[in-house]
N, C-alpha and C positions, 0 to 999 in steps of 0.2 A: 249329605253324608251317607255312608254306606249303611245298608240294612244288615241285620244279623239273622241267619236262618235259625228258626226254632226247632225244626225237624218234624218227622212224621208223627201222627197221633200216637199217644202212649196209652190211651184208653178208648176203645171202641166197643161198646156193649154188644155182646154176641146176638146175632139175628138182625142187626140194623146195618144198613149198607151205606150210610153217610160217612164221609171222611173229610176232615179238615186237611187241606193241602197248602203247601207253599206259604205257611204262616211265618211272618217275619216281623221284627220290630225295628224302629228307628227313632233316634240315632243309635248307633252301635254302643257308644258309651255315654249315656245321658248324664247331664249335669243337673244340679239342683234347680228346680223351677223352670227347666227347659221343656218345651212342648214335646210330647211323646206320642207315637202312633203305632198301632198294630194293624197289619194287613194280611190278607190271605184269601182263600177261596174254599168253597164247599163243593165236593163231588158226590154224586150218587152212583154207586156201582162203578166207580172209577171213571165216570163220564161227567161232563159238565152238567150242572144242575141249574135249571132256569126258573124254579119256583121260589116262593118266599121261605126263608130260614132265619131263625132268630139267634143272634150271636151275642154272648156276654163275655167280656174280658174282665178278669179279676186280678188286681195287683195287690199283693200283701206286703206291707212295710216290714223292714227288719225290726225286731223287738228292742225296746228300751229296757233298761234293767228292771224298772218297776213293772213292766208288762210281763217279764219273765217270771217274777216272783208272785204275780197275781194272775193265775191261769184264767180266771173268769174274765179278766180284762182283755188280755191278748193284744196282739199287734193290730193296728188299723188296716182296713181294706178299702180299696176304691174299686167300684164296679161301674162299668160303662156298657151300654148295649147298642145294638144296631139291628136293623132288619135287612138282610141281604137279598137282593133280587138279581138274578142272573149269575149267582155263584160267587162273585167277588165281593169283598167287604173291607171296610176300613173303620177303625175305632180310634178316636183321638182323645188324648188327655192334655188339653191345651195349656193347663197350668203346671204340668209336670208333677214333681214330687218334692216336698220340702224337707226331706230327710236323706242323709247319706247312708250307704251300706248296701247289702245284698237284698234285692227284692225278688219275690216269686211272681210269675205270671201264669195264669191259667185261662185258656180260651176254650169256651164251651159252646157247642151248637145245639139248638133245640128245634124239634120239628113242629112245635106249636107256639103260639104267642106266650111270651114270658116277660116278667117284669122283676128286676132286682129290687128288693125292698129290704134295706138294712143288710142283714147277713143271710137272708133267705131269698128264694126265688118263687114267685107266684105266677100261675099255678105251679105246683112242685113237680113239673115234668122231669124225668131223667134226661141228661144230655145224650145226644146220639153220637157225638164225637168230642174228644177233648185233646188238647195239647198243653204241655206245661214246659216252662223254661225258667231260668234265673238270669238276672242282670244286675249290674252294680251301678248305683248312682253316686257320682263323685261331687265335689264341691262346685260352686258356681263357676261359669265360664270365665277364665281370666281375660282381661281386656285385650291382651296381646293376641289372643286367638281370633278376635273379631275386629281387628283394626283395619279400617279402610280410609282411603282418601278420595274425596269428590272434588271435581273441578267444574267451573261454570259451564252449563249446557250451551250448545250452539244450535242455531236454527238454519235450515236450508229449505228452498233455494234462496230465501231472502229473509232478513230479520225485520222487514217492515212490509209484510204481505197485506193485501186487501182482505176485507171480510169474505168468508166462504172460499178461502184458499187452502189447499192441502199443503201442509208443511211437515217436515221431519225434525223432531227435537232429539238431539244426540246428547246422551249423558255419559261422560267418561267415568269409569270406576277403576281405581287402583287398589289391589289387595296388599295391605301391609301386615296381614295376619300371619301367624306362625304355622298354620295348617290349612289344608284345602277346606273350603266351605261351599255349601250349596246356598246360593242367595237368590232373592227376588228383588227387583228394583222397581220402586214406585215413582212415577213422575206426576206431580200435582201442579195444575196451572191456575193462577189467580189473576184477577184484574189487579193492576197496580194501584198505588195510592199516593196522594200528595203528602200524606202523613206517614210517620214511621210504621213499618209493617206492611202487610199486603191488604188488598181489598177482597172482594167477593170471590169465593172459590168457583171456578168454572167447570173443571172436570179433572179426572185423574185416570192414570193408566198403570197397570201392573204387568211386569214382564213375566215370562215363564221362568221357572227355577233353573238355574244354571250353575255348574261347578266352576270355581275360580281358584287357582293355585296361588301360593304365596309369591308375591312379586309380579303377578300377572295383571295386565291391564285389559279391560274390556269396555266396549262402548255399547250402551243400550239405546236403541232407537225406537221412538214412538211417533206414529203418524197421527196428526191432529188437523182438524178442519177449523180454521179461525172463525170467530164470531165477533160481531160488533158489540161494543159495550159502552158503559158510561164514561170510560177513560180509555185512551189508546194504548197505554203501556201494559205489559204482561209480566208478572213475576212467576218464577218456577221454583218449586221445591222438589228435592230428590231424597228419597229414603232408601236405605238398604235393610232388607228383612232377612233374618235367619230363623227358620222354624216359627214364623209368625211374630217374631220379636224385632222391633226396630233397633238396630245396632249403630246406625249412623244416619244423620240427617243434616242437610244444608239447604239454604234458600238464597236465591239471587234476585235482585230487583231489575226490572227493565231488560229482561232477556230478549224480548222482541216487542215490536209495536204493530198494531193493526192499523194500517194506513201509513202515511209518511211520518217519520219521527219529527218531533219539534226541533 
């Protein structure tokens, strides 16, 4: 999904030369409980900075009616921190936010070690650079926005390779979503089983993140070296991930055999 520019620092204490640059958040329009990330970099005198810097991202929830009438209560805040080395940083909120409405985001850089503790920062160093922005969280993602179709994977150059043979497992994905999505595809290989379900998990592979448009079909290919096991058949599971969340999963029995099939 696209990222949204936060903009240049709006607070830079006089006499300090650190600057937060290229700060952005994604996704552009987050949904309830959807993973959220803040990215950017820190410069010193407008040049890349390669020392340690401590970054805290504070997200403030929109107020409920009872939080508005009880000032001491106030709206909740979530604060996450990271230590940036080499200038670039990323801070993730993997569980997203469980409330709809307009949120505020403040990203602050500190020159010394800091720790967010409840609503305060210890030690209480002043930030050397700050950026602020607002974003809106909408309801949970509708199913039609993350609809995908998976078909049975294929194996080449043969579906009955000998042990220690390099094969390619091809996993076709068709987007039936109503909007473009950035997805990762995971391929999981199991030993087969004579009983319902699969056997022992052997390994898994994850693709790079890639954009896929509505109605578009893509094939994700994974290279694997076969191994001998307690049974010759192999089952394959395929998952589609969006922002760390599994939105589609399918599993197939006996996709290939190690050695001649029965």
